[in-house]
C-alpha positions in Angstrom: 0.0 0.0 0.0 2.9 2.3 0.8 4.3 1.8 -2.7 1.0 2.7 -4.3 0.6 6.0 -2.3 4.2 7.0 -2.8 3.8 6.3 -6.5 0.8 8.6 -6.6 2.8 11.3 -4.8 5.6 10.8 -7.3 3.2 11.1 -10.1 1.8 14.4 -8.8 5.1 16.0 -7.9 6.8 14.7 -11.1 4.0 16.2 -13.2 4.5 19.6 -11.6 8.3 19.5 -11.9 8.1 18.2 -15.5 5.7 20.9 -16.5 7.9 23.6 -15.0 11.0 22.2 -16.7 9.0 21.8 -20.0 7.9 25.5 -19.9 11.5 26.6 -19.2 12.9 24.5 -22.1 10.1 25.8 -24.4 10.9 29.4 -23.6 14.6 28.6 -24.2 13.8 27.0 -27.5 11.7 29.9 -28.7 14.3 32.4 -27.7 17.3 30.5 -29.2 15.4 29.6 -32.4 13.8 33.1 -32.7 10.3 31.6 -33.1 7.6 33.9 -34.4 5.4 35.6 -31.9 2.7 36.2 -34.5 -0.7 35.5 -33.0 0.8 33.7 -30.1 2.6 31.0 -32.0 5.5 30.7 -29.5 3.1 30.6 -26.5 1.1 27.8 -28.2 4.3 25.9 -28.9 5.5 26.2 -25.3 2.3 25.3 -23.6 0.9 22.7 -25.9 4.2 21.0 -26.9 6.8 21.4 -24.3 4.7 21.6 -21.2 2.5 18.7 -22.2 5.6 16.5 -22.9 7.2 17.6 -19.7 4.1 16.7 -17.6 3.9 13.2 -19.1 7.7 12.5 -18.8 7.8 14.0 -15.3 4.8 12.1 -14.1 6.1 8.7 -15.3 9.6 9.3 -14.0 8.3 10.6 -10.6 5.9 7.7 -10.1 8.5 5.1 -11.2 11.2 6.7 -9.0 9.3 7.0 -5.8 7.7 3.6 -6.4 11.1 2.1 -6.7 12.4 3.8 -3.6 9.4 2.6 -1.6 9.8 -1.0 -2.8 13.5 -1.0 -2.0 12.8 0.4 1.5 10.3 -2.4 2.3 12.8 -5.1 1.3 15.3 -4.2 3.9 
């Protein structure tokens, strides 16, 4: 049961951290590549592309990481 709940906590915290990192990387990409700001193109790219991918990757890595740590703790 501990593994499940720590996995959920990791999912939530990983999604938040991944979203923040994704937004940062998206803003960096639009700045370096001089993406067009016409009608909010760069904002749509950041929030629909980079933030979404960051949330997914962060949630998966956070849940797997905390789940692994919880399972390793119970074995000892």
